[in-house]
N, C-alpha and C positions, 0 to 999 in steps of 0.2 A: 486860541487853539481850541478846537472842539474837544470837550471832556466827557461826552456821552457816548454810549455804545449800546449795541443790541447783541444778545447772546442766545443760542439755542440750548434749552434745557429739556432733559428727559424728566417729565414730572412724575410719571409712574410707568411701569412696564407697558409699552405699546402706545404711549401718549407723550407728545412733546409740545413745547410752546416757545415763542420768542419773547424774551424779557428785556426791558430797557434797564440800563444801569448807568451810574456815574463812575467815571474812571478816577483813580487816585492821581495826585500830582506825581510825575516821575521824579525819582530821587537821583542822586549822583550814580552814574553807571547804569542807568535804566534807559529804555527806549519806549517811545509810543509808536505802535505799528498800526497802520490802516490796512485792513485786509483787502486783498484783491480777489483771492480764491481760497477755498478750502476743499479738501477731498474727503469723501466718505469711504473709509476702509470697510467695505461691505460685510466681510466675514465677522470681524471682531465687533464692529459697531452694531451689527444686527443682533448679536448675542447680548450686548449691553442693552439695546433698545427693548428686547423681549424680556429682560430681567433674568437672563440665564447665566449670570456670572456666579459660580459657586462661592458660598460664604468664605470658604478656606482660601479663596484667591482674591478677596477684596483688596488687600494691600498690594499684592503683586500686580494687579491689573490697573492700579491707579495711573492715570495719565499725568504728565508733568505739571500741568496747570489746571487739573481737574478741581472743580468745586462741588461740594455735596458728596454723598456716599451712595454706594450701590445698595439696593436696586434703584433708588431714586428718592427725592429729586437729585439729579446729578447733571453737571455740565461736562460733557465728555467729547473727546476728539483729539487728533494729534497730527493733522496735515494742513497747515496753514501757510499761505504765502501772502506777503503784503509789502508795503512801502514804509520805511522808517520816516515818520513825520518829525520826531524830536529825538535827540540823543547825541552821542559823540559825533564830532564833525565827520569822521571817516565813515560813519554809517548813515547819516542823514541823507535822505533821498535814494538810498539803496533799496533794491528789491531783496527781500530776505525770506528764508524758510524758518518756521518755528513749530515746535511740537505743542500747538495750542488748540483748544477746542474751537468750535464754530462760533466766531464772534467778530463783529464788524471792526472794532478797535480794541487794543489791549496794551497794557503796560507790563513789560517783563525786563529782567536783567539783560544788558547788552550781550552777555555771554550766552544767552539762550537763543540768539538768532544767528543764522548762518547765511552770509551773502550768497545770492544766486549768481552763478557765472553769467556773463553777458551773452553768451551763446546759448543759454537755456531760457526759453520763453517762460514767463510767470505761470501760465496755465499748465505747462508740463511739469513745473517744479513741485506741484502738489504730490507727485509720485515719489518724492525723495524718501519719505519714511518707509515706503514699501520696497523701493530699490535698496535701501539700507538693510532691510530684512534679508533680501536676496544676497547682498554682499556677505553678510554674516553667515548665512546658510552655506555659501560656497567656501568661505574660510573653514567652516566645520567639515564640509564634505570633501574638500581637497581633490577635485576631479583631476585626472591626468590626461595628457595628450593621448588621443586615440580611444578614450573610453566610450562605451556604449551606455547611453544615459536616457532614462525616461523621466518625465515630470508628470506625475499623475495628479490631475486637478488643475483645470485651466482658469482658476480665479485670478485675482489681482496679484497675489504672492507667487503662485505657480507660474504665471506668465512672465513676471519679472525675473524669476530664476531662469526660465527658458531663454529670455532675451539676453541675459548675460552669458549663458552657456553657449549661445550661438556664436560668440566671439572666440571660443576656445578652439585651437587648431586640431583638426583631425577627429573631432568627436562626432558621434552619431547622436543627435538630440531629437527626441520625439515628445511632443505634448500630447497627453492622453486625457480625454474628457468625454463624458457621456453626451455632451451637447455638440452636435455636428456643426453648429454655428461657430464654435471656437476654431474651426479649421481656417477661417478667414484671418483671425488674429494670429494664429501660428504662422501663416504665410507672410503676414506683414512683419513678423519678428524674425523670419528666416529660419524657421525650424519645421520639422515634419509634424504631422498630426495623425492620430488614430483614435477611433472609438475603443473602449476598453477591450472588447473581444478581439480586436484586430491589432493590438499593440505588439511591437517587436519585443521578443524575449532576449535571454542571455545578456541582461544588463549588468554592468559592473556596479552601477549606481542608479538608484531610483529615488527621486525627491518626491515625497508625498505631501500634497497640499489640498486634498479634496475635502477634508474634515468629515469623511464617511468611513465606516468600518469596511464597506465593500471596496472602497478605493485602496485602503491599506492592505486588505487581503490580496487584491490584484497586484499591488506593488511588490509584495513578497513573491508572487508567482512569476513576476517578470525578471527576477534576479538570476544571475549565474551563480553556481556554487561559490560560497564565501563572499557574495555580494552584500551591499549595504543599502538599507532604506534609511534615508534621512527624513525624519518626521517633523514637518513644519506645521501640521494642523493643530488647532486648539479646539477642543471639543466642549468647552464650557462644563456643564454639569452632567453631560451624557457619558454613559459607560460604553466601552468598545470591546467587542469580542473578536479574537483572532484565532486562526487555525494553526496554533503552535504545536499541535499534536501530529501534524502530517510530516512534511519533509523539512520542517524548520531546522531540527537538530542535525539530521544526517547531511544536510547541505551546508551546515555551519553558517547560516544567515545571520545578519546583524540588523537590529533596529536601533537607530541613534536619534536622540532628541536634539533639537536646535531651537533656541529662543533668543530673540533680538535684545532682550533686557540685559544680557551680559555679552560683552565683546568676546568673540570666540577665543578660547585658550590658545588656539593655533596662532593668534595674532595678539598676544597679551601685551606687546609693546605699543599697540595702537590704542588711541583713546576713542570715546564716543564721538568727539568732534572730528577726528580723523576719518572715521567711518562715514559720517554724514556728509562731510565735504567730498569724499570719494563718490558717494551716491549721486550728489549733485553734478559732479563732473561727468559721470556716466550718462546723465540725462541730456547731454548734448546730442545724443542719437535720436533723430526724428522718428525712427521706427517705434519708439516707446509711446508715441501719440496713440497707437492702437489700443493702449490700456485704458484710455479715457473714453468711456462708451456712453456718456450722457452728461447733461448739464442742466441746472435749474438755478433760479434766483434764490438768494438766501431767504427771502420772505416766504418761499414755497416749502421750506424744509419741514415744517410740521405736517404737511400733507404728503411730502415725498418720502420721508423716513419710514412710515409704516409700509409703503409699497416696496421700498428697498428691502426691508427686513422680512417681508413675506415672500419675496422673490417675484412679485408682480412686475417689478422693473429688474430685469436680469443683468445688472450692471457688473462690470469689473470695478473700475474707479468711477464713481459719480462725482462730478465736479460741481461745487457750489460757487456761484458768481455773486460778488458784492457790488452794490451800486454806490452812488455818491453820498447817500444818506447815512447818518451815523447809526 
């Protein structure tokens, strides 16, 4: 069995390389996974690639199988789909999802992989980690039948939230983004679209995922009195100013944070594994293919990552394809 692998490392802010490595022998209860695809979570991974993780968040931001430390050298990522080459009989040959960095092969505990349902293509399964974030966000937000909802920020997380909200009965869902090209994605997901200036107001709930202070300010403006903004954006080391001296208090508005690192208290009986399995089940919907907006070979990642981080490639989820070489 092939015991070598290649992994993508951030060597220093703005620079990455592929390094060859030897894998350890799998122990009892471990699996060897050969990667088929991984996904670049553009928002978070761009902050990591640019070296913008605040020192106070180094521990909180660690990925499950990260090696190295921020700001670098560090091996980072958490959207990997592959085939189990060795391991327990019930997993061998199965396509699985794992919260693992970009690497061609890896050895992890069997408990760290989740089988991908047969009706979910491997290439779509790289979205599982982001759909899991959306599931947790909606557990926090608890939307109700008939709610008027806006999702401000049409990135990977915002679009995942909008896709799930499209399934709720009787809701008015509008994706709000400054990029008019996001209208095509919104149509594929079955939700409305508006530029920020044209967004519908009187919202009971606004999910904010643009990672800009302008987007958060607009989210507050779109609320009905006593409405809630659920904040999903992570700003890294940037400070954000808000217009809390205007109608914020008189309209009794709410800003609530949500973060996938903890299962929502509203579903405290559920485990991380339950949440991820649900996300994979939801990926049976082919409409979610609209969130994969680009693909490149793993060997191209050192050239592609700077372009993703700078916005030159305006991706939602950029998919990385692995060949037969180790």
